[in-house]
C-alpha positions in Angstrom: 13.7 6.7 0.3 15.3 7.9 -2.8 12.2 10.2 -3.4 9.8 7.4 -3.4 6.3 7.7 -1.7 5.2 5.5 1.1 2.0 5.2 3.2 1.5 4.6 6.8 -1.9 3.0 8.2 -3.0 3.5 11.7 -5.8 1.9 13.7 -6.9 4.1 16.6 -9.0 2.7 19.6 -11.6 5.6 20.0 -11.9 4.8 23.7 -8.6 6.0 24.7 -7.1 7.2 21.5 -4.3 4.7 21.7 -2.8 3.4 18.4 -3.6 -0.4 18.2 -2.6 -1.2 14.9 0.0 0.1 12.3 1.5 -0.6 8.9 3.7 0.9 6.4 4.4 0.2 2.6 5.0 1.5 -0.9 1.3 0.9 -1.8 -2.1 1.8 -0.4 -4.0 -1.2 -1.1 -6.0 -4.1 0.9 -2.9 -5.9 1.8 -1.6 -2.9 3.4 -4.8 -2.5 5.5 -4.7 -6.1 6.4 -1.1 -5.8 7.6 -2.2 -3.1 10.0 -5.1 -5.2 11.0 -3.0 -8.0 11.8 -0.9 -6.0 14.5 -3.9 -5.3 16.4 -3.7 -7.5 19.7 -7.1 -6.9 20.8 -9.8 -9.3 20.2 -11.2 -8.4 16.9 -14.7 -10.0 17.8 -14.9 -7.0 20.4 -14.4 -4.3 17.6 -17.8 -2.9 16.7 -17.0 -0.1 14.1 -14.3 0.3 11.5 -14.7 3.8 10.3 -12.5 5.0 7.2 -12.6 7.5 4.4 -13.9 6.4 1.1 -10.5 5.5 -0.4 -10.3 2.4 -2.6 -7.9 0.7 -0.2 -10.7 0.3 2.3 -13.3 -0.8 -0.5 -12.6 -4.2 -1.4 -13.5 -7.8 -0.9 -10.4 -8.8 1.6 -11.4 -6.1 3.9 -15.1 -6.9 3.6 -14.2 -10.6 4.3 -12.2 -9.6 7.6 -15.0 -7.4 8.9 -17.7 -10.2 8.4 -15.6 -12.7 9.9 -15.3 -10.5 13.1 -18.7 -9.0 12.8 -17.4 -5.5 12.6 -19.7 -2.9 11.2 -18.2 -0.5 8.5 -18.9 3.3 8.7 -17.9 5.5 5.9 -17.1 9.3 6.1 -19.3 11.4 3.9 -17.6 12.7 0.7 -15.4 15.7 1.6 -16.1 15.8 5.2 -13.2 15.1 7.5 -15.2 16.0 10.8 -16.8 12.4 10.6 -13.8 11.2 12.4 -12.4 14.2 14.3 -10.5 12.0 16.7 -8.7 10.2 13.7 -7.9 13.4 12.0 -6.3 14.8 15.2 -4.2 11.7 15.5 -3.2 12.1 11.8 -2.2 15.7 12.4 -0.1 14.6 15.6 1.5 11.9 13.5 2.5 14.4 10.6 3.9 16.9 13.1 5.7 14.3 15.7 6.5 11.5 13.3 6.5 12.3 9.4 8.2 15.8 9.4 10.9 14.7 12.0 12.7 11.9 9.9 14.0 11.4 6.3 13.5 7.7 5.9 16.3 6.0 3.8 14.5 2.6 3.7 10.9 1.2 4.1 12.4 -1.0 6.8 13.5 2.3 8.7 10.2 3.6 8.2 8.5 0.4 9.6 10.9 0.5 12.7 10.5 4.3 13.4 6.8 3.8 13.1 6.8 1.1 15.8 8.9 3.1 18.1 6.4 6.1 17.5 3.3 3.9 18.0 4.8 2.7 21.3 5.7 6.2 22.5 2.3 7.7 21.6 0.2 5.2 23.3 2.4 4.4 26.5 4.6 7.5 27.1 3.0 10.6 25.4 0.6 12.4 27.7 -2.7 13.6 26.3 -4.4 16.6 27.5 -7.8 15.2 27.0 -7.0 12.6 29.7 -5.6 15.0 32.3 -2.3 14.6 30.9 -2.2 10.7 31.1 -1.2 8.4 28.4 -3.9 6.4 26.6 -2.7 3.2 28.4 -2.8 4.9 31.8 -6.4 6.5 31.2 -7.7 3.0 30.3 -6.1 1.3 33.2 -7.6 4.1 35.6 -10.9 3.6 34.2 -10.9 -0.2 34.7 -9.5 0.2 38.1 -12.2 2.8 39.1 -15.0 0.6 37.4 -13.8 -2.5 39.5 -14.3 -0.5 42.6 -17.5 1.3 41.8 -19.3 -1.1 39.3 
């Protein structure tokens, strides 16, 4: 993108490590974060926790209003402590290795299309060793199926 810096934002369901929301843009601000929130297809009233680092993009009234509207509790990482959200850090490492470093994006539109494709692949096709090499969606489906049998 002609040497321009762009950002990606992802929302991860910690239950099954599925990427449930995403966005990309030239600025890391509240509109960038709310764009990612708007791609989440789950009922936001069922989201219990919004965990972030302490960056300014997440510390503003627009995000506060969304969280308050849906009754979502905010959780902030301790300063300088990436271990607060190790699952997110592992996902970001995978994103950098499997996505960011694999492409040279010529436009923001191409970045958004490739991010959409990667998110679909990550959640629906990519096996995860933590789930016995099932995909995040398969893992969730199996747990719900077993719960219906035994609950």
